[in-house]
N, C-alpha and C positions, 0 to 999 in steps of 0.2 A: 459362195462360189458361183463363176459363171457358169452357165449351161455347158459350155463346150469343155469346161475343165472338171465336170463332174465326175469322180472317180467311180466305176462300176462297183456294185455291192459285191463283197467276197463271202458274206456269211447267209445268203439266202434271202435278205430282206429287200424289199422294193428298192426302186431307184428313185430318186428326187426329183427327175428331169418334169418338166411341165411342157408338152405339146398339145396341139389342138386334140381334143376328146378325152384328155388326161383328166384326172381329179384336183381340184383346187382344194389344197389342205386349209383349214381353219387358221385364223389368226387374229389378233386383237393388237390395235395400235390406238394411240392418242392423236386426235388431229390438231390442228395449228391453233385452235381455240382452247385446248385442253379437256376435250369431250371424248370418251373412249368408244370405239367402234369395234364391234366384232362381226367378222365375215358371215357366219353361218346363223346369227341372229336374224339375217335378212331373208330367212327362208320364205316368208310369206311373200315375196316379192318375185316376179318370174324370171328377172335377170338383173345382174349387178354389172355395172361399166366401171373399169378402173383405167384411169389412164395416168402415166408416168409424168412426174411435176418436176421441174427444175427451174430454180429461181433466176438463175443467170444465162439461161439459154435464150438467144436471140428470137427463136422460133416459137417459143411459148405464147406469146400473145394471139398469134394466128391459131395454134392448136386448142388453147382455151377457149377462143370465141367459136371454133367449130365443135368442140366439146359442150359448151353452153347451149349451143343451139339444139344439139342431140337432147339433152336435158330438159330444155323447155318443151320439146316436142314428145318426149316419151315419160317425164316424172309423173304426170297425172294417169298415165297407165301402169304405175305402180313399179316402174323400174329405178332401180337405186344408181345413183352416180357419185363415185369417189375419185379422188386422186391420190396418188402416193409419191411421197419424196423420199429417197434414199440416200441424197447427197448434201442437203442443207440443214442447219440448225433451225430449231422449232421457231426461235425468235425472228430468225431473219425470214422464213416462210411467213409469219403472221404479219410482220412489217410490210412485205411486197405484197400481200394478197390482194389489197385495194387497187393498187397499181395494175396489176396484171389481170384485173376482172376477174378473180377467183370468186365463184358463188357456190361453189360445193365443198364439204369438207376435205381438206388436204391431210391425210394419215402420214404422220412423221415416223418414216422407218429408221430409228435412229442408230439400228445395230446393222441394217442393210440385209438380213437374213430373208426378210419378206419380199423385197423387189428382186433380189437374185433368185429366189426360188420360183418366182412368177416369169423369169425370163426378161423382165423389163429392162432391155439394153439401152434405149434412148429415150430422152424427155419428149413427150408427145405420143408415144407409142400406147395404145389403147388396147384392152381386153375386154370381151364379153363374155361374161359366165353364166351358164345356165343353170339355175339353183335347183333344178330336178336332177338330183344327182351329183350337184356341183362340179360339172364338167366344163372345162373351157371350150367354148362354142366356137370363138374367132378372135384373131389377134391382127393388128394392122393401125391405119392411120383414123383419128377421130372422124373425119371426113365419111370414112366407110361404115362407121358405126351403125347407121340407122338400117342398112339392109341386113346386117347380122342380128339386130334386135328384133326386126320384122320377122326373120326366121324363127328365132327363139320363142317369140309370142305365137308363131302359127303351128310350131312343132315341126317345123321342116328343117332339112340340112342348110347350115349357113353357107354363105359364099366363102370361096377358097380364102385362106389366111393370106394377108399381104406379107411380104418379106420385110426384114428388118431395114433393108437398103430403101424401102419405101417411105420410110419415117424420116422427115428431114430434121428431127432433133439432135441435140446433142448427145454424145454418148455418156453413158452414167457409168462412172468408176466404181464398181462394187469392190468392197475390201477383198483384196486377195488372201486366200486362206491356205497357209502353209501346211503341211502335214504336222499333225499334232500327236505326241506320244501319250499314250495311255498311263504309263508309269509316271512321267514327270509332269504332266499337266492335267490330265483329265481326272484321275483318282485323287491327287491333292484338292483339286477343286470341288470335288463332291464331299471329300472329308471335312473341308472346312466350311462348307454353307449347306451340306443336306444331312450329313450323317447324324447329326444332333436329334433329328426327328425319324429319319428313316434307318432305325437300328432296333434291335431286340428291346422291348420294352418302350419304345418311342411312340410319337403319336402318328407316324407315319404308317401307312398300310402295308409297307413292304421294306424289308432292311436291305440296305447297300453292303452286302457282305464281301463282294467279290467281283472280279471282271465278269464272270458268267451271269450274276443276276444283272449287272448293268447292261450287258449286251441284250439280254432278253428284254429288257425294259426301254432300249433305247428308242423305239418309235414312240412309246408313251412320253418319255422325257422331252422329246423333240416337240411334242404336241402341247404338253403344259407350260413349255418355255414360249412358243409361237402365241399361245392363248394367254400368257401372263398369268396363269393360274399358279404357276411356281417360278421362283421362291414366292412365298406368300407374302407381299408387300405391295401394297395399292395406293401409296401417296404419289402424287404427281411431282416428279424430279425439278419441275420448274420453281416450286415454292417452298422454301426451307430446307434445312439439313437437320437430319435426326440421327441420336445415339444408336438407336435400334434397327436402323436400316438393314434389312434382309435381302435386299436386290443385289442382283449379279451386275459387273460392270459391262458395258457394251463388248470389250474385247473377250471378256470370259463367255457370253452368250455366242458370240462369234465361233470360239474355239470348240466349245461343248456341241454346238449345232454342226458345224463344220465337220467334227469328227465322227459325229453320227451320220451324217448324209455321206461320208467316205465309206461306210460300212462297219463303224464302230471297231476298227482295227486294234487287235490285241498288241502287237508289237512286241519288242523285246523289254528286258527290265523285270524288277519284282511287282508285285501286285501290293500296293500301299494299303487298300482297302482289306485285303485278306490279312495283311500282318498289322493291322489296327489295333493296338493295345492301349485302349482308352477307358478310363473307368468313369462311369455315369452316375454321378452321386443321386441318393434318393432325395435330398434337399439341395437347391442350387447353391446355397452358401454355406453347406455343412449342415450339422445338427442344430436345429434352433434352439433358442435360450429357454422357449415354453412351446410344448406341443399341446394342443387342444383338440380333443375328439369331437367331431361334431355328431350329434346324435344320428345314428343309422337309421336308414329309412328304405323300406320294401318298395321297389319300383315294380309295377305290374308289367306283364308283357305288352299290354296294348291299353288303350283308352287314353283320357286326359289326366294329367296330374296338375292339380292346382299349386301354385306356389306355396312352399313350405316354409315355415319360419320359427324353427327351432332356436331355443335361448340356451345360453351356458353362463353360469356365473364365473367371472374371473376367479380363478383358483389363488391369485396371489394375494398376499396381505399388504403389499405396498404399492405406491404408484411408480411405473416405470414410462420411460420414453422409448417409442417403437422406431426403430430404423430402417426395418426391411419386414415384409410379409410374403407368406405363400401359402397357396391352398394345394395340398396333395390329393387330387380327386381320387374316389374309391373305385368307381366305374366311369371311365371316360365316355363310353357311348351313351350312358344314361344321363350323365349329368352335363346340362346345357351351360350354367353359369352359376356362380355364387357371388353374392354381394355381402360384403361383412361391415358391420356398423357395432357400436357399443352405446349403451345408454346408462347413465349415473343416477341411482335413486335419489330423491331429495326428501327429506322428512316432511317438509310444507305439503309434498303432493298426497299424503295420506298413506296408510297401511298398503304395502305393495305397490304404491304408484311410483311413477317415473315422472322426473322432470324432463326439459327439453334439452338439458346439456348432453353432450355426446360426441362422438366422432366416427371416423371410419378407419377400417383395417384393411383395405383392399378387397380383392376378390379373384375370382377365377373365370376366365372365360375360354373358347376355343383357341389354343396357340399362345396362351399366356406362360410366362416363366415368373420366377422370384420378382417381387416388386421391391426393388432397393429404393429407398426415398433418396430426393437430390442431397447434395452434401449441406452439410450443418442444418438439416431440418428433420423434423421428427413429429410424431403424434403421442400426446401424453394419454395413457391408458391408467385411469385410477382405480385403486384398489376396491373392491365390491361393485365394479361396474359390470352390467348385464351385457353380453355378447349376443348380438341377434344375427342370425345368418338367414339370408333370403336365398332359397335353394329351389333351382328350376330344374325339373327332370322332363325327360323326353322318353318315353318307352320305345324299344327297339325290337320287339318281338320275342323277347326272353325275360321271364321274370328275374330280378337281380336285387341284391341288396347293397346299396351304396354307403360306404364308411369313409368318408372323407376326413381331412384332418387340417387345422390351421396351425402353420408354423410363425412363430414370432421371435423376431431378432432386437435385442435391446441395445440402446447407447449407454456407454458407460458413465458418462456424464450428460447432463441436458443439453440438447442442441442448440444454436443460437437461434434458430427460427422455428416457428410453429407452422407446419404446412397446412395450406388451406385450399379453397377452389370454390367452384360454382358449379351450377347446370344450368342449361338452357335447353326447355323443354316446352313443346306444345301440345297440350292435351285437346285441342280442339281441332285436330287434323281431319280432313275428310278426303279421301282419295277416291275419285270417281271410278265407275266401273270401267274397264277396258282402257284406262288411261296408259298410254304408253310411256309418258313422262310427265309425271305430275310433280310441282315443286311448291314448297312451302317453307317457313323459316321462323325463327325466333331471335329476338335480340335482347341485349341487356347493358345498361350503361354502369361502367365501374365508378365508383365514388371516391376511390382511393388509387394511389399508384401501386401496382403490382408487378411481380415479375413471376412471368408464365414457364411453367416447366413442360407441361404435356397437354394434349387434347386427344379425346378419344370420340369418334362418332359413333352412334348407335341407331340402328333400325332392324327391320326383321326381314322375312323372304323378299319383300317386294323392293327393299332399299337398294339403290343402284350408284348413287354419287351422294357426297357430303363435303361441304367446306365450312371454314371459319374465316370470316374476314373482320379485320380491324378497321374501323372508321374513326381516325383520330380528330381531337378538337380542334386542329388546324385546317379540317377539311379533306385532308389527303386520306388514301385508304390502302391497305396492304393484305394479300391474302396469306394468312398464317398456316394454313392447311387447307389441301385441296385432294380429296379422294375420288377420283372420277370413275373407278370401278369397284365400288364398295363389295366386299363378300362377307355376307352373314356368318360364313364358316369360320372366319378370322376376325375376332374382335380386338383390333389391335389399338394399344395406347401409343401415340407417336410423341416420344420424348424429344424435345429439341437438343440438339447438340449445343447449342449457345442459348440458355435461358432468355426470353424477351421481356424487354421493359414495356409496359404499356400503361401511359399517364392515366391519372384521373380524369373521367370526362371521355374516356374511349367507349365507343359503342360496338360491341362483339355482336356480330349476325352470324347464326349459325344456321345454315340451308341443307336441306335433304331433298332428294328427287327419288321416286319410286315408280316402278314399271307394274302397273296392274293389268298388263295385256296378257293375252294368251302365249306370246313370244317369250315370256318369262318363265322358264322351265321350273322353276321354284315356287311359281305363284299357285296358292290353294283354291283360289277361286277368283278368276279374273270379272266376273259377272257381279262381284258384290262392291258395295261403296264401303270402304275398309276406314273404321275409326282408329282412334287411340286404344290400345290395350295391352296387357301383360303378355298374353299368349301370343305364339309366333305368327299365328293366322291372322292377328290384328297387326297393328303397326306403331310405331314410335318414331317421333323427331326428339331425338334426345342426345346432347352433346355435353360432356364433362370437360372442365378445364382445372388442372391444377396449378395453384400459384402459392407465393406468399406475399403479405402486405410489405411494402418497403419502408413504411413508417412505423414498423414494430421492431425495436431493437432487441426486445427479450422475448423468450417464450412466456406467453401469458394464458394458458389454456388451451381448450380445443374447440371453442366456440364456432371458429371459422370454418373447421373442416365439416361440422356437423351438417351444414346447410348443403354441403357437397354431397355427402353419403346418404344423409337421411332422405333427400330428393331420389337420389338414384334408386332407392328402394321401393320407391312409389308409395310412400306412406304419408 
């Protein structure tokens, strides 16, 4: 919404206008290079300068030159400088950045909601934000920024704000937001995208039961959308398309945020959330063919719980091909993750011994659902196999007993292909103390043609970004997956909509960046050099890829997947 068109609140909530001295709400956006930026992360800087950017505006070169001059004068004094583009596609912004002399991150406001809420009406308009209280200290032209920054640094009152007419830039056409119906638009949107978690028994912290609940949580909904914490999807949309994409479309975000900023009006019509009659099955694909009880474990109220590795003998007297698996957690608060694999005894290994033959049966991480294998693929679970569970528990202040279960779904006939995979991990990582962005990588060269199905990056509390890049034998390269805003609370496996062929000789590079500074609110200890380790206060560079070999026409055992899951168990 344009500032002049914002509808006053009818329900006692604050208005979302932004004038000088008003608070600037937090947001997160990707810049033109694909790096994530969160406004409030810059709290250790005295001021943040934001200038509206527009690719096609003829006055932009002069505005950027003045902006760059201010940056050169004040960046060494801790002032952050950002541009914000609410009108151009990211690829276009990146393509013209060099020609326009851009030397600062250009945040791409693809929905337009951030630029509109900041009241940036013309390209070249600049804001100075005082991070003490996150108030807007001044707005005007880039030429007037210096005096406003000096006032913020000195703790004095900034000069009077300049009028929009003083800015010579082109007008920014923010998307118009028409009145939105709660019954026809908002409630169905929430039912389709959010209620699966925000329901009784779901993993969400509150249930979307009716309009009154939504109205009460509206400010929070607006905040988590602006900061991209919800919906929990962290892949950069510039690279790849994924089956399990949980993100909202830009028009859906505009509708939801616009409705909240208009006061969350109830309007006429029924309440689809209150009338929602949807069954939530215990198991994602219905009752499994086999349910295995994981041995229960008593989790203490506090302290450190070392990884547990209970074993269960496969109760079946026949070999079966697995088509899907699911872990049903006993206590979601205590159970951080489960990795499941199996080992097949071999007589030559001695009494009670085990050979290396085995495979994986999936697992559980926060936000995971049933794992259905790709079409025509499966994993062979032999009779007599020992199923090994890697259980990671985190005490949460209350003693509890975890009684998780593993559900297995079988193929009626052997599938055409054996599901395989590999792991890229670097156990030699060392993250320096106080490092704001430390990056390391691990690579692997494929010796056979493969068809890639999914990728999963993994790190701990300090992880902030990860990617997978394929370097092909012909010298070209391609980003397969980029996660610029990694969230330890959501361990997502990104499933390709169209599986990707990687020829033999392809070098896959998996890269992770960590934030070991005090600015990372999840950081256990920024003063520590952080090594590889299983516990969450240490770190990992770990990326798994699931695939099948293209030169295998028949299923021929489970050796390929053993490397994938055996390595993931850290053994």
